N, C-alpha and C positions, 0 to 999 in steps of 0.2 A: 320551648318549640311553640312555632306558630302554627295556629288552627286553620287549616284549609278556608278559603273564601266559599262562603254559601251565598247564592243568589235569591235575593228576596222578589216580591212581586213587582217592586217598583223600578228595579234595576233592569237594564237590559243584559240578557242573557245570551251567549253566543248558541247557535244552532249549526250544526255540522251536518252536510249531506256529502255522502261519497258515492259517486257514479264510477263503476268499473266497468271497462271493456279492454279486449285485448290489444287493443292499437294506443290506450292512452288512460289515465287516470285523470277525472276532473274532480276538484274539490272546490265545494261552493260553502262559504262561511257567511250566513246572515245574521246580523245583529235584530232581535225582535223586541218588541214590549207588549205586554199584554195580548200575544197571540198576531200580532200583525208584523208582517217583515217590513224592515226599512232598508236603506241602502247599505253601504258598507260591505260590498260583496267583493272577494278576493277570489281569484280563478287560478289554479295550478294545473298545468297540463305536463305529463310525464310522457316522453315516449318510451316505447318499447326497444330498449336498445339492444336486444338479442336479434329482433327482426332488421333491425337497421344494418348490423352488423353482416346479418346474413345477405341481406340485399347488396353491399358492397362486395362481399365475397362473389356473388354471381355476376356483379357488373364486372369485377376484375378476372373473371373465368379462374377462379382460384377454388380449389376443392378443400374438404372437410380434412382430409388427409394431409395437404399442405399446411393448412392453420395449425393444426395438430403438431405436426412437425417442428414448424416456427415457434411455437409456445412451449414445445416439450410436455404437450398434454396428451391424454388419449382421446381417441376421436368421440368416445362417449361424453368426455367432458366439454368437447368444443359443442357437441349437440345440446348439452345442458346450458353453455352460453347462450345459444340461440333461443332456448325457452324462457330465459330470464328477462325480467321487465326492467331489471337494474343490475349493477355490475359495479365490482370493486374497481375504483379509481385506478390502481396500480395495473391490473388486468386490462382495463381500457386504455390506457397509456400504451400498454405493450402492443395491444392491437392496433390503436392509432398508428404506430410507429411501422410494424408490420404492414398494415395496407395502405401506408402512405394518406391516411386521410384522418382530419381532424374531429372525431367524435364530440371532444369536449365544446367545439363551437356551435354545434346544435342548441347544447345546453346554454351557452353563454348567449347566443341569440334570444333564447327564450326569456333570460332575464332581463338582457336589454329592451325588449318589447314589454315587459311588465313594468320597467323601472321608467322608461320615458312617457 
């Protein structure tokens, strides 16, 4: 079995900073050497998908009861979806079809903006 890598003082060890807000997660990864930060910054932003679903529901003048019936869920479970910052892709696909809105596009656009 391979022994885990250990960082010595000459190597650059990654430092991870996580800032959490109800709206988004921001993850900064910095490489540093001897206590000084260098470039190599990666930023990952995740939307709060539950809030976006609730917003689309309000825009379409749909109720929790309506979505619960469409999903065959209880109202309590729909409210739990609203509180989630991430969601199972199968559930998101079903909600996208029901609301006729591509929630996956939001994530795709974020990936495209980071890759370009």
